[in-house]
N, CA and C atoms as an extended XYZ file, in Angstrom:
459
Properties=species:S:1:pos:R:3:atomname:S:1:resname:S:1:resid:I:1 pbc="F F F"
N       101.656      104.582       60.099 N   MET     1
C       102.882      104.064       59.562 CA  MET     1
C       102.791      103.883       58.053 C   MET     1
N       101.626      103.430       57.553 N   LEU     2
C       101.429      103.196       56.127 CA  LEU     2
C       100.195      103.932       55.643 C   LEU     2
N       100.185      104.199       54.346 N   ARG     3
C        98.949      104.666       53.731 CA  ARG     3
C        98.654      103.709       52.600 C   ARG     3
N        97.472      103.116       52.659 N   ILE     4
C        97.044      102.159       51.648 CA  ILE     4
C        95.718      102.641       51.093 C   ILE     4
N        95.605      102.714       49.789 N   SER     5
C        94.377      103.162       49.154 CA  SER     5
C        93.539      101.956       48.761 C   SER     5
N        92.305      101.947       49.208 N   LEU     6
C        91.390      100.864       48.867 CA  LEU     6
C        90.453      101.255       47.736 C   LEU     6
N        90.475      102.518       47.349 N   GLY     7
C        89.570      102.973       46.302 CA  GLY     7
C        88.161      103.154       46.844 C   GLY     7
N        87.225      103.345       45.923 N   TYR     8
C        85.833      103.546       46.303 CA  TYR     8
C        85.039      102.269       46.106 C   TYR     8
N        83.962      102.092       46.894 N   PRO     9
C        83.129      100.910       46.686 CA  PRO     9
C        82.320      101.048       45.402 C   PRO     9
N        81.809       99.917       44.936 N   SER    10
C        80.921       99.955       43.766 CA  SER    10
C        79.613      100.634       44.183 C   SER    10
N        78.826      101.018       43.204 N   VAL    11
C        77.526      101.639       43.488 CA  VAL    11
C        76.670      100.690       44.326 C   VAL    11
N        76.676       99.401       43.963 N   GLN    12
C        75.884       98.409       44.692 CA  GLN    12
C        76.327       98.310       46.157 C   GLN    12
N        77.626       98.272       46.400 N   HIS    13
C        78.113       98.197       47.781 CA  HIS    13
C        77.782       99.457       48.565 C   HIS    13
N        77.832      100.592       47.898 N   GLU    14
C        77.501      101.849       48.580 CA  GLU    14
C        76.015      101.900       48.932 C   GLU    14
N        75.173      101.371       48.058 N   LEU    15
C        73.743      101.300       48.360 CA  LEU    15
C        73.484      100.356       49.533 C   LEU    15
N        74.207       99.230       49.573 N   GLN    16
C        74.079       98.304       50.705 CA  GLN    16
C        74.506       98.973       52.003 C   GLN    16
N        75.540       99.770       51.925 N   LEU    17
C        76.010      100.505       53.096 CA  LEU    17
C        74.900      101.389       53.651 C   LEU    17
N        74.237      102.122       52.773 N   LEU    18
C        73.148      102.996       53.215 CA  LEU    18
C        71.979      102.205       53.788 C   LEU    18
N        71.674      101.080       53.182 N   SER    19
C        70.523      100.299       53.649 CA  SER    19
C        70.757       99.694       55.026 C   SER    19
N        72.010       99.499       55.413 N   ARG    20
C        72.317       98.901       56.719 CA  ARG    20
C        72.439       99.921       57.844 C   ARG    20
N        72.399      101.188       57.538 N   LEU    21
C        72.621      102.206       58.562 CA  LEU    21
C        71.594      102.166       59.683 C   LEU    21
N        70.370      101.852       59.368 N   ASP    22
C        69.323      101.890       60.385 CA  ASP    22
C        69.129      100.552       61.096 C   ASP    22
N        69.834       99.500       60.658 N   ASP    23
C        69.644       98.177       61.263 CA  ASP    23
C        70.061       98.157       62.728 C   ASP    23
N        71.307       98.475       63.004 N   ARG    24
C        71.817       98.522       64.374 CA  ARG    24
C        73.132       99.291       64.362 C   ARG    24
N        73.517       99.807       65.497 N   PRO    25
C        74.775      100.552       65.549 CA  PRO    25
C        75.950       99.687       65.104 C   PRO    25
N        76.818      100.256       64.317 N   ALA    26
C        77.948       99.518       63.753 CA  ALA    26
C        78.876       98.971       64.831 C   ALA    26
N        79.039       99.690       65.919 N   VAL    27
C        79.951       99.254       66.973 CA  VAL    27
C        79.484       97.930       67.572 C   VAL    27
N        78.195       97.759       67.723 N   GLU    28
C        77.664       96.514       68.289 CA  GLU    28
C        77.901       95.328       67.362 C   GLU    28
N        78.023       95.573       66.081 N   ALA    29
C        78.210       94.488       65.115 CA  ALA    29
C        79.671       94.069       64.970 C   ALA    29
N        80.580       94.854       65.510 N   LEU    30
C        82.003       94.544       65.372 CA  LEU    30
C        82.389       93.338       66.213 C   LEU    30
N        83.214       92.502       65.626 N   LYS    31
C        83.735       91.335       66.336 CA  LYS    31
C        85.259       91.407       66.274 C   LYS    31
N        85.945       91.116       67.367 N   PRO    32
C        87.416       91.183       67.343 CA  PRO    32
C        87.994       90.101       66.431 C   PRO    32
N        89.069       90.452       65.738 N   VAL    33
C        89.758       89.464       64.909 CA  VAL    33
C        90.947       88.876       65.652 C   VAL    33
N        91.419       89.590       66.659 N   LEU    34
C        92.529       89.126       67.501 CA  LEU    34
C        92.282       89.573       68.928 C   LEU    34
N        92.705       88.763       69.849 N   LEU    35
C        92.707       89.181       71.242 CA  LEU    35
C        93.942       90.045       71.471 C   LEU    35
N        93.918       90.945       72.432 N   PRO    36
C        95.084       91.813       72.662 CA  PRO    36
C        96.378       91.027       72.869 C   PRO    36
N        96.309       89.924       73.598 N   GLU    37
C        97.525       89.141       73.833 CA  GLU    37
C        98.032       88.474       72.545 C   GLU    37
N        97.119       88.142       71.627 N   GLU    38
C        97.534       87.573       70.338 CA  GLU    38
C        98.263       88.629       69.494 C   GLU    38
N        97.752       89.836       69.518 N   LEU    39
C        98.404       90.921       68.785 CA  LEU    39
C        99.798       91.188       69.355 C   LEU    39
N        99.925       91.221       70.661 N   LEU    40
C       101.234       91.428       71.287 CA  LEU    40
C       102.210       90.312       70.913 C   LEU    40
N       101.717       89.094       70.862 N   HIS    41
C       102.563       87.962       70.471 CA  HIS    41
C       103.063       88.157       69.034 C   HIS    41
N       102.177       88.507       68.122 N   LEU    42
C       102.570       88.716       66.721 CA  LEU    42
C       103.580       89.860       66.601 C   LEU    42
N       103.358       90.936       67.338 N   GLN    43
C       104.296       92.062       67.315 CA  GLN    43
C       105.671       91.635       67.823 C   GLN    43
N       105.698       90.866       68.896 N   ASN    44
C       106.978       90.387       69.434 CA  ASN    44
C       107.689       89.469       68.446 C   ASN    44
N       106.943       88.619       67.770 N   GLU    45
C       107.540       87.726       66.773 CA  GLU    45
C       108.123       88.536       65.614 C   GLU    45
N       107.405       89.538       65.158 N   ALA    46
C       107.894       90.377       64.049 CA  ALA    46
C       109.151       91.138       64.454 C   ALA    46
N       109.239       91.543       65.709 N   ARG    47
C       110.440       92.245       66.184 CA  ARG    47
C       111.687       91.371       66.104 C   ARG    47
N       111.511       90.065       66.157 N   ARG    48
C       112.644       89.131       66.138 CA  ARG    48
C       113.207       88.901       64.733 C   ARG    48
N       112.534       89.401       63.718 N   VAL    49
C       113.017       89.229       62.339 CA  VAL    49
C       114.367       89.930       62.210 C   VAL    49
N       115.335       89.223       61.643 N   HIS    50
C       116.691       89.767       61.482 CA  HIS    50
C       116.755       90.687       60.269 C   HIS    50
N       117.418       91.831       60.457 N   VAL    51
C       117.692       92.762       59.363 CA  VAL    51
C       119.201       92.951       59.305 C   VAL    51
N       119.796       92.521       58.205 N   ASP    52
C       121.235       92.635       58.013 CA  ASP    52
C       121.647       94.105       57.949 C   ASP    52
N       122.888       94.392       58.355 N   ASP    53
C       123.391       95.772       58.300 CA  ASP    53
C       123.321       96.352       56.890 C   ASP    53
N       123.561       95.524       55.886 N   SER    54
C       123.485       96.019       54.509 CA  SER    54
C       122.065       96.475       54.169 C   SER    54
N       121.069       95.807       54.731 N   LEU    55
C       119.681       96.194       54.505 CA  LEU    55
C       119.340       97.458       55.288 C   LEU    55
N       119.913       97.602       56.480 N   ASN    56
C       119.738       98.858       57.229 CA  ASN    56
C       120.291      100.038       56.429 C   ASN    56
N       121.465       99.837       55.827 N   ARG    57
C       122.052      100.902       55.006 CA  ARG    57
C       121.167      101.213       53.798 C   ARG    57
N       120.547      100.188       53.228 N   TYR    58
C       119.633      100.359       52.096 CA  TYR    58
C       118.420      101.194       52.510 C   TYR    58
N       117.850      100.893       53.657 N   ILE    59
C       116.695      101.643       54.169 CA  ILE    59
C       117.072      103.107       54.366 C   ILE    59
N       118.213      103.350       54.996 N   VAL    60
C       118.672      104.725       55.231 CA  VAL    60
C       118.952      105.427       53.899 C   VAL    60
N       119.525      104.700       52.941 N   ALA    61
C       119.805      105.296       51.629 CA  ALA    61
C       118.514      105.725       50.928 C   ALA    61
N       117.463      104.924       51.051 N   LEU    62
C       116.191      105.277       50.423 CA  LEU    62
C       115.601      106.546       51.039 C   LEU    62
N       115.586      106.618       52.356 N   THR    63
C       114.997      107.805       52.987 CA  THR    63
C       115.873      109.032       52.751 C   THR    63
N       117.187      108.853       52.777 N   ALA    64
C       118.086      109.979       52.496 CA  ALA    64
C       117.896      110.467       51.061 C   ALA    64
N       117.705      109.540       50.127 N   ALA    65
C       117.484      109.922       48.728 CA  ALA    65
C       116.201      110.730       48.571 C   ALA    65
N       115.221      110.469       49.407 N   SER    66
C       113.977      111.240       49.335 CA  SER    66
C       114.209      112.696       49.724 C   SER    66
N       115.175      112.919       50.592 N   ARG    67
C       115.480      114.289       51.030 CA  ARG    67
C       116.267      115.054       49.975 C   ARG    67
N       116.983      114.327       49.122 N   ALA    68
C       117.831      114.963       48.110 CA  ALA    68
C       117.182      114.986       46.728 C   ALA    68
N       116.028      114.362       46.582 N   HIS    69
C       115.394      114.273       45.258 CA  HIS    69
C       114.989      115.671       44.779 C   HIS    69
N       115.234      115.998       43.508 N   PRO    70
C       114.951      117.352       43.014 CA  PRO    70
C       113.474      117.743       43.024 C   PRO    70
N       112.565      116.776       43.065 N   ASP    71
C       111.133      117.094       43.093 CA  ASP    71
C       110.584      117.260       44.506 C   ASP    71
N       111.414      117.012       45.518 N   VAL    72
C       110.927      116.951       46.893 CA  VAL    72
C       111.319      118.197       47.678 C   VAL    72
N       110.318      118.819       48.267 N   GLU    73
C       110.522      119.973       49.156 CA  GLU    73
C       110.889      119.498       50.557 C   GLU    73
N       110.157      118.500       51.028 N   LEU    74
C       110.381      117.953       52.367 CA  LEU    74
C       110.375      116.438       52.261 C   LEU    74
N       111.524      115.819       52.565 N   GLY    75
C       111.678      114.378       52.406 CA  GLY    75
C       111.284      113.596       53.641 C   GLY    75
N       111.548      112.315       53.581 N   ALA    76
C       111.201      111.403       54.665 CA  ALA    76
C       112.065      111.685       55.896 C   ALA    76
N       111.435      111.679       57.046 N   SER    77
C       112.117      111.968       58.304 CA  SER    77
C       112.753      110.695       58.874 C   SER    77
N       113.548      110.832       59.937 N   PRO    78
C       114.063      109.636       60.608 CA  PRO    78
C       112.938      108.714       61.113 C   PRO    78
N       111.788      109.291       61.460 N   ARG    79
C       110.641      108.448       61.837 CA  ARG    79
C       110.205      107.575       60.674 C   ARG    79
N       110.303      108.105       59.445 N   ALA    80
C       109.969      107.317       58.259 CA  ALA    80
C       110.966      106.177       58.079 C   ALA    80
N       112.236      106.437       58.395 N   THR    81
C       113.255      105.393       58.323 CA  THR    81
C       112.882      104.249       59.267 C   THR    81
N       112.494      104.595       60.476 N   VAL    82
C       112.092      103.589       61.467 CA  VAL    82
C       110.845      102.847       60.988 C   VAL    82
N       109.893      103.576       60.438 N   ALA    83
C       108.664      102.941       59.949 CA  ALA    83
C       108.959      101.968       58.811 C   ALA    83
N       109.859      102.335       57.906 N   LEU    84
C       110.209      101.445       56.799 CA  LEU    84
C       110.904      100.187       57.328 C   LEU    84
N       111.772      100.356       58.288 N   TYR    85
C       112.455       99.228       58.937 CA  TYR    85
C       111.432       98.269       59.557 C   TYR    85
N       110.494       98.809       60.330 N   LYS    86
C       109.485       97.976       60.988 CA  LYS    86
C       108.556       97.316       59.981 C   LYS    86
N       108.191       98.052       58.942 N   ALA    87
C       107.299       97.494       57.922 CA  ALA    87
C       107.976       96.359       57.169 C   ALA    87
N       109.263       96.501       56.871 N   ALA    88
C       110.002       95.433       56.186 CA  ALA    88
C       110.079       94.184       57.064 C   ALA    88
N       110.295       94.377       58.357 N   LYS    89
C       110.337       93.244       59.279 CA  LYS    89
C       108.973       92.548       59.335 C   LYS    89
N       107.912       93.340       59.405 N   ALA    90
C       106.563       92.770       59.450 CA  ALA    90
C       106.251       92.015       58.158 C   ALA    90
N       106.655       92.578       57.024 N   LYS    91
C       106.431       91.915       55.733 CA  LYS    91
C       107.159       90.567       55.707 C   LYS    91
N       108.412       90.545       56.144 N   ALA    92
C       109.176       89.299       56.183 CA  ALA    92
C       108.482       88.279       57.082 C   ALA    92
N       108.030       88.717       58.246 N   TYR    93
C       107.344       87.821       59.181 CA  TYR    93
C       106.084       87.237       58.545 C   TYR    93
N       105.308       88.094       57.885 N   LEU    94
C       104.077       87.633       57.251 CA  LEU    94
C       104.356       86.682       56.091 C   LEU    94
N       105.550       86.767       55.525 N   GLN    95
C       105.955       85.856       54.459 CA  GLN    95
C       106.552       84.559       55.019 C   GLN    95
N       106.606       84.461       56.348 N   GLY    96
C       107.090       83.237       56.984 CA  GLY    96
C       108.600       83.163       57.123 C   GLY    96
N       109.285       84.316       57.034 N   ARG    97
C       110.733       84.323       57.145 CA  ARG    97
C       111.169       84.932       58.465 C   ARG    97
N       112.356       84.513       58.932 N   THR    98
C       112.946       85.072       60.154 CA  THR    98
C       113.977       86.140       59.811 C   THR    98
N       114.067       86.510       58.554 N   TYR    99
C       115.013       87.526       58.093 CA  TYR    99
C       114.342       88.347       56.983 C   TYR    99
N       114.720       89.612       56.900 N   ALA   100
C       114.190       90.503       55.871 CA  ALA   100
C       115.107       90.485       54.652 C   ALA   100
N       114.523       90.725       53.486 N   ILE   101
C       115.267       90.794       52.237 CA  ILE   101
C       114.969       92.135       51.555 C   ILE   101
N       115.767       92.532       50.584 N   PRO   102
C       115.523       93.803       49.903 CA  PRO   102
C       114.111       93.934       49.334 C   PRO   102
N       113.537       92.838       48.850 N   ASP   103
C       112.178       92.909       48.314 CA  ASP   103
C       111.166       93.332       49.376 C   ASP   103
N       111.406       92.989       50.633 N   ASP   104
C       110.519       93.434       51.711 CA  ASP   104
C       110.558       94.955       51.820 C   ASP   104
N       111.756       95.503       51.765 N   VAL   105
C       111.920       96.959       51.849 CA  VAL   105
C       111.298       97.616       50.628 C   VAL   105
N       111.623       97.095       49.443 N   LYS   106
C       111.125       97.686       48.202 CA  LYS   106
C       109.602       97.683       48.155 C   LYS   106
N       108.975       96.596       48.598 N   SER   107
C       107.511       96.514       48.539 CA  SER   107
C       106.827       97.433       49.545 C   SER   107
N       107.532       97.775       50.620 N   MET   108
C       106.935       98.634       51.640 CA  MET   108
C       107.301      100.104       51.460 C   MET   108
N       108.249      100.408       50.588 N   ALA   109
C       108.720      101.789       50.440 CA  ALA   109
C       107.606      102.755       50.054 C   ALA   109
N       106.820      102.409       49.059 N   GLU   110
C       105.777      103.334       48.617 CA  GLU   110
C       104.711      103.580       49.682 C   GLU   110
N       104.111      102.516       50.273 N   PRO   111
C       103.087      102.800       51.286 CA  PRO   111
C       103.626      103.495       52.535 C   PRO   111
N       104.908      103.304       52.846 N   VAL   112
C       105.473      103.939       54.039 CA  VAL   112
C       105.946      105.359       53.744 C   VAL   112
N       106.572      105.578       52.594 N   LEU   113
C       107.231      106.862       52.341 CA  LEU   113
C       106.400      107.877       51.567 C   LEU   113
N       105.597      107.441       50.607 N   ALA   114
C       104.954      108.389       49.692 CA  ALA   114
C       104.126      109.455       50.410 C   ALA   114
N       103.334      109.056       51.375 N   HIS   115
C       102.466      110.034       52.036 CA  HIS   115
C       103.238      110.983       52.965 C   HIS   115
N       104.532      110.721       53.151 N   ARG   116
C       105.354      111.554       54.017 CA  ARG   116
C       106.129      112.617       53.232 C   ARG   116
N       106.097      112.544       51.908 N   LEU   117
C       106.859      113.476       51.086 CA  LEU   117
C       106.009      114.678       50.713 C   LEU   117
N       106.637      115.835       50.722 N   LEU   118
C       105.987      117.048       50.239 CA  LEU   118
C       106.728      117.453       48.976 C   LEU   118
N       106.017      117.368       47.852 N   LEU   119
C       106.647      117.706       46.584 CA  LEU   119
C       106.695      119.211       46.387 C   LEU   119
N       107.679      119.645       45.613 N   LYS   120
C       107.770      121.049       45.238 CA  LYS   120
C       106.582      121.387       44.349 C   LYS   120
N       106.190      122.652       44.375 N   ALA   121
C       105.037      123.100       43.583 CA  ALA   121
C       105.228      122.795       42.102 C   ALA   121
N       106.438      123.008       41.597 N   GLU   122
C       106.692      122.757       40.171 CA  GLU   122
C       106.464      121.286       39.825 C   GLU   122
N       106.861      120.397       40.704 N   ALA   123
C       106.678      118.961       40.467 CA  ALA   123
C       105.196      118.611       40.459 C   ALA   123
N       104.449      119.165       41.409 N   ARG   124
C       103.005      118.907       41.462 CA  ARG   124
C       102.324      119.441       40.209 C   ARG   124
N       102.701      120.657       39.792 N   LEU   125
C       102.113      121.243       38.593 CA  LEU   125
C       102.449      120.435       37.346 C   LEU   125
N       103.585      119.786       37.345 N   ALA   126
C       103.991      118.952       36.219 CA  ALA   126
C       103.323      117.571       36.270 C   ALA   126
N       102.515      117.333       37.296 N   GLY   127
C       101.776      116.079       37.396 CA  GLY   127
C       102.517      114.952       38.080 C   GLY   127
N       103.638      115.267       38.706 N   ARG   128
C       104.373      114.225       39.409 CA  ARG   128
C       103.689      113.926       40.740 C   ARG   128
N       103.838      112.693       41.187 N   THR   129
C       103.207      112.275       42.439 CA  THR   129
C       104.270      111.753       43.402 C   THR   129
N       103.982      111.801       44.702 N   PRO   130
C       104.922      111.223       45.666 CA  PRO   130
C       105.171      109.742       45.405 C   PRO   130
N       104.148      109.020       44.974 N   GLU   131
C       104.306      107.593       44.687 CA  GLU   131
C       105.319      107.377       43.562 C   GLU   131
N       105.228      108.194       42.524 N   ALA   132
C       106.166      108.075       41.398 CA  ALA   132
C       107.585      108.419       41.836 C   ALA   132
N       107.716      109.397       42.713 N   VAL   133
C       109.042      109.772       43.217 CA  VAL   133
C       109.643      108.614       44.006 C   VAL   133
N       108.846      107.985       44.874 N   VAL   134
C       109.354      106.848       45.657 CA  VAL   134
C       109.757      105.708       44.728 C   VAL   134
N       108.931      105.432       43.721 N   ARG   135
C       109.289      104.367       42.777 CA  ARG   135
C       110.618      104.678       42.080 C   ARG   135
N       110.816      105.930       41.701 N   ALA   136
C       112.069      106.327       41.047 CA  ALA   136
C       113.255      106.186       41.992 C   ALA   136
N       113.052      106.548       43.239 N   ILE   137
C       114.123      106.424       44.236 CA  ILE   137
C       114.495      104.958       44.427 C   ILE   137
N       113.498      104.093       44.540 N   VAL   138
C       113.760      102.660       44.724 CA  VAL   138
C       114.515      102.098       43.519 C   VAL   138
N       114.109      102.502       42.330 N   LEU   139
C       114.795      102.021       41.123 CA  LEU   139
C       116.240      102.506       41.043 C   LEU   139
N       116.495      103.699       41.562 N   ALA   140
C       117.826      104.298       41.446 CA  ALA   140
C       118.816      103.791       42.490 C   ALA   140
N       118.321      103.280       43.602 N   GLN   141
C       119.219      102.839       44.673 CA  GLN   141
C       119.751      101.440       44.410 C   GLN   141
N       121.051      101.247       44.551 N   PRO   142
C       121.587       99.890       44.390 CA  PRO   142
C       121.065       98.966       45.488 C   PRO   142
N       120.740       97.748       45.085 N   ILE   143
C       120.235       96.751       46.029 CA  ILE   143
C       121.431       96.155       46.764 C   ILE   143
N       121.302       95.927       48.074 N   PRO   144
C       122.420       95.355       48.830 CA  PRO   144
C       122.886       94.026       48.222 C   PRO   144
N       124.177       93.768       48.328 N   SER   145
C       124.741       92.520       47.813 CA  SER   145
C       124.301       91.354       48.693 C   SER   145
N       124.298       90.193       48.120 N   ALA   146
C       123.825       88.980       48.810 CA  ALA   146
C       124.948       88.370       49.640 C   ALA   146
N       125.307       89.054       50.750 N   SER   147
C       126.364       88.548       51.614 CA  SER   147
C       125.822       87.645       52.718 C   SER   147
N       124.501       87.682       52.910 N   SER   148
C       123.887       86.841       53.937 CA  SER   148
C       122.450       86.557       53.507 C   SER   148
N       121.733       85.637       54.189 N   PRO   149
C       120.353       85.347       53.797 CA  PRO   149
C       119.473       86.583       53.816 C   PRO   149
N       119.724       87.536       54.716 N   SER   150
C       118.872       88.707       54.796 CA  SER   150
C       119.208       89.748       53.751 C   SER   150
N       120.297       89.608       53.050 N   ALA   151
C       120.647       90.580       52.019 CA  ALA   151
C       120.363       90.048       50.625 C   ALA   151
N       119.901       88.809       50.524 N   ALA   152
C       119.592       88.248       49.210 CA  ALA   152
C       118.235       88.743       48.746 C   ALA   152
N       118.038       88.859       47.485 N   GLY   153
C       116.734       89.285       47.044 CA  GLY   153
C       116.747       89.499       45.632 C   GLY   153
């Protein structure tokens, strides 16, 4: 659903990684952070986050704009629209809200959409990136009006 870049570890951390390889199998060292039922509970709670119709239109406008952008060969699919919707709801939930706001959508647009875009060869040769295209699309789209708590932002 998302692509997040963590970068590379420092030289020291990479050396530590190598030194631990022979200690014990990594799978045995793993400890669960959530029980399956806890994860299901969190997912159900996030599903309950309200998304105003104006915000739904904003999400669709962003993905549609990716399909029409002059640098894009292949834009975001309807699956990307659904992923952005779900990511915005999850972001709102993690922020302690029962409703999504435009900032939730805007903050999730790049990690959800950028890796789904295929740029035209000319755009790639000119040094443009999918991340920059998504940022431009977000900047160009009007933010929904504040007609309800979920449309404020």
